Short mmCIF file of the C-alpha atoms (twelve columns), coordinates in Angstrom:
data_MODEL
# 
_entry.id   MODEL 
# 
loop_
_atom_site.group_PDB 
_atom_site.id 
_atom_site.type_symbol 
_atom_site.label_atom_id 
_atom_site.label_alt_id 
_atom_site.label_comp_id 
_atom_site.label_asym_id 
_atom_site.label_seq_id 
_atom_site.Cartn_x 
_atom_site.Cartn_y 
_atom_site.Cartn_z 
_atom_site.pdbx_PDB_model_num 
ATOM 1   C CA . MET A 1   339.102 56.181 182.615 1 
ATOM 2   C CA . GLU A 2   338.743 58.095 185.803 1 
ATOM 3   C CA . VAL A 3   335.278 57.033 187.775 1 
ATOM 4   C CA . THR A 4   333.435 59.937 189.266 1 
ATOM 5   C CA . THR A 5   331.060 60.333 191.992 1 
ATOM 6   C CA . ILE A 6   328.634 63.033 192.321 1 
ATOM 7   C CA . SER A 7   326.016 63.592 195.154 1 
ATOM 8   C CA . SER A 8   322.729 63.387 194.209 1 
ATOM 9   C CA . SER A 9   322.195 66.725 195.226 1 
ATOM 10  C CA . LEU A 10  325.360 68.595 195.222 1 
ATOM 11  C CA . ASP A 11  327.842 67.886 192.946 1 
ATOM 12  C CA . ARG A 12  327.396 68.180 189.174 1 
ATOM 13  C CA . PRO A 13  329.603 66.469 186.277 1 
ATOM 14  C CA . ALA A 14  331.931 69.150 184.189 1 
ATOM 15  C CA . PRO A 15  329.280 71.093 181.568 1 
ATOM 16  C CA . MET A 16  329.341 69.569 178.384 1 
ATOM 17  C CA . GLU A 17  327.766 70.413 174.919 1 
ATOM 18  C CA . SER A 18  324.448 69.030 174.720 1 
ATOM 19  C CA . LEU A 19  323.189 67.464 171.550 1 
ATOM 20  C CA . SER A 20  320.174 68.604 169.829 1 
ATOM 21  C CA . GLU A 21  318.106 65.766 168.631 1 
ATOM 22  C CA . THR A 22  317.246 66.016 164.393 1 
ATOM 23  C CA . PRO A 23  315.833 64.236 162.086 1 
ATOM 24  C CA . GLU A 24  319.301 63.350 160.446 1 
ATOM 25  C CA . LEU A 25  320.528 62.166 164.078 1 
ATOM 26  C CA . ALA A 26  317.618 59.876 164.724 1 
ATOM 27  C CA . ALA A 27  318.116 58.723 161.436 1 
ATOM 28  C CA . GLU A 28  321.808 58.244 162.392 1 
ATOM 29  C CA . ILE A 29  321.741 56.327 164.843 1 
ATOM 30  C CA . ALA A 30  318.471 53.974 163.691 1 
ATOM 31  C CA . GLU A 31  320.938 52.746 161.100 1 
ATOM 32  C CA . ALA A 32  324.057 52.383 163.306 1 
ATOM 33  C CA . SER A 33  321.291 50.439 165.902 1 
ATOM 34  C CA . ARG A 34  320.634 47.956 162.890 1 
ATOM 35  C CA . ARG A 35  324.110 47.652 161.543 1 
ATOM 36  C CA . LEU A 36  325.363 47.142 165.148 1 
ATOM 37  C CA . GLU A 37  322.535 44.855 166.357 1 
ATOM 38  C CA . ALA A 38  324.665 41.588 166.628 1 
ATOM 39  C CA . ALA A 39  327.448 43.635 167.030 1 
ATOM 40  C CA . HIS A 40  330.133 42.750 170.073 1 
ATOM 41  C CA . PRO A 41  329.618 45.450 172.744 1 
ATOM 42  C CA . ARG A 42  333.373 46.527 172.294 1 
ATOM 43  C CA . GLU A 43  332.360 47.728 168.616 1 
ATOM 44  C CA . VAL A 44  329.383 50.061 170.166 1 
ATOM 45  C CA . ILE A 45  331.189 51.554 172.580 1 
ATOM 46  C CA . ARG A 46  333.832 52.011 169.506 1 
ATOM 47  C CA . TRP A 47  330.910 53.687 167.493 1 
ATOM 48  C CA . ALA A 48  329.513 55.653 169.468 1 
ATOM 49  C CA . TYR A 49  332.901 56.803 171.042 1 
ATOM 50  C CA . ASP A 50  333.978 57.605 167.846 1 
ATOM 51  C CA . ARG A 51  330.671 59.263 166.679 1 
ATOM 52  C CA . PHE A 52  330.081 61.721 169.889 1 
ATOM 53  C CA . GLY A 53  333.810 61.975 171.613 1 
ATOM 54  C CA . ARG A 54  333.518 63.788 174.458 1 
ATOM 55  C CA . GLN A 55  329.869 63.987 174.211 1 
ATOM 56  C CA . LEU A 56  329.559 60.804 175.206 1 
ATOM 57  C CA . THR A 57  329.611 59.622 179.208 1 
ATOM 58  C CA . MET A 58  328.722 56.709 180.885 1 
ATOM 59  C CA . ALA A 59  326.583 56.272 184.374 1 
ATOM 60  C CA . THR A 60  327.220 53.579 186.386 1 
ATOM 61  C CA . ALA A 61  325.761 51.573 189.666 1 
ATOM 62  C CA . PHE A 62  328.921 48.813 189.571 1 
ATOM 63  C CA . GLY A 63  326.220 46.078 189.372 1 
ATOM 64  C CA . PRO A 64  327.446 43.041 187.135 1 
ATOM 65  C CA . GLU A 65  326.955 44.555 183.351 1 
ATOM 66  C CA . GLY A 66  328.221 47.625 184.289 1 
ATOM 67  C CA . CYS A 67  331.199 46.427 185.612 1 
ATOM 68  C CA . VAL A 68  331.802 44.072 182.166 1 
ATOM 69  C CA . ILE A 69  330.771 47.608 180.221 1 
ATOM 70  C CA . LEU A 70  333.252 49.345 182.117 1 
ATOM 71  C CA . ARG A 71  336.241 47.250 180.874 1 
ATOM 72  C CA . TYR A 72  335.004 47.556 177.502 1 
ATOM 73  C CA . VAL A 73  334.875 51.022 177.738 1 
ATOM 74  C CA . ALA A 74  338.556 50.950 179.438 1 
ATOM 75  C CA . GLU A 75  339.927 48.834 176.456 1 
ATOM 76  C CA . VAL A 76  338.366 51.228 173.386 1 
ATOM 77  C CA . ALA A 77  337.738 54.448 174.854 1 
ATOM 78  C CA . PRO A 78  340.015 54.887 178.270 1 
ATOM 79  C CA . ASP A 79  339.017 58.695 178.304 1 
ATOM 80  C CA . LEU A 80  335.137 58.355 178.370 1 
ATOM 81  C CA . TYR A 81  333.592 60.471 181.416 1 
ATOM 82  C CA . VAL A 82  332.166 57.467 183.648 1 
ATOM 83  C CA . PHE A 83  330.011 59.072 186.591 1 
ATOM 84  C CA . ASN A 84  328.497 57.276 189.512 1 
ATOM 85  C CA . VAL A 85  325.578 58.782 191.802 1 
ATOM 86  C CA . ASP A 86  326.215 58.867 195.612 1 
ATOM 87  C CA . THR A 87  322.686 58.519 196.804 1 
ATOM 88  C CA . GLY A 88  323.852 58.080 199.926 1 
ATOM 89  C CA . TYR A 89  322.022 54.595 200.666 1 
ATOM 90  C CA . GLN A 90  324.978 52.760 198.621 1 
ATOM 91  C CA . PHE A 91  326.388 49.842 200.230 1 
ATOM 92  C CA . ARG A 92  330.185 49.627 201.468 1 
ATOM 93  C CA . GLU A 93  330.781 46.923 199.069 1 
ATOM 94  C CA . THR A 94  329.506 48.685 196.067 1 
ATOM 95  C CA . LEU A 95  331.808 51.623 197.257 1 
ATOM 96  C CA . GLU A 96  334.669 49.575 197.767 1 
ATOM 97  C CA . LEU A 97  334.211 48.147 194.721 1 
ATOM 98  C CA . ARG A 98  333.702 51.671 193.055 1 
ATOM 99  C CA . ASP A 99  337.468 52.900 194.361 1 
ATOM 100 C CA . ARG A 100 339.019 49.422 192.965 1 
ATOM 101 C CA . ILE A 101 337.729 49.662 189.814 1 
ATOM 102 C CA . ALA A 102 338.913 53.461 189.969 1 
ATOM 103 C CA . GLN A 103 342.178 52.417 190.915 1 
ATOM 104 C CA . LYS A 104 342.232 49.534 188.408 1 
ATOM 105 C CA . TYR A 105 341.261 51.408 185.335 1 
ATOM 106 C CA . GLY A 106 341.748 55.095 186.422 1 
# 
């Protein structure tokens, strides 16, 4: 898993093919939502990655919940594109945490 930092104004992630919302896709996601409602987050991530592959991305601000999800992503979808938007206002500790996570999982 590579954690990419993009500037809020300059950098852009690599272009990806976008999904078009269709009634079929909406129904598929609604069904998966019902089926996975009580599932462990790893199962939800695995389903999403299996279904959407390289179109799936994750944004994180490195808060507690995001860090837990990053651990699950590293376990079940290690090549998922993960990014953080650098607004220029992140605390030094956040940037240090970002670097430690990138070193551990990257």
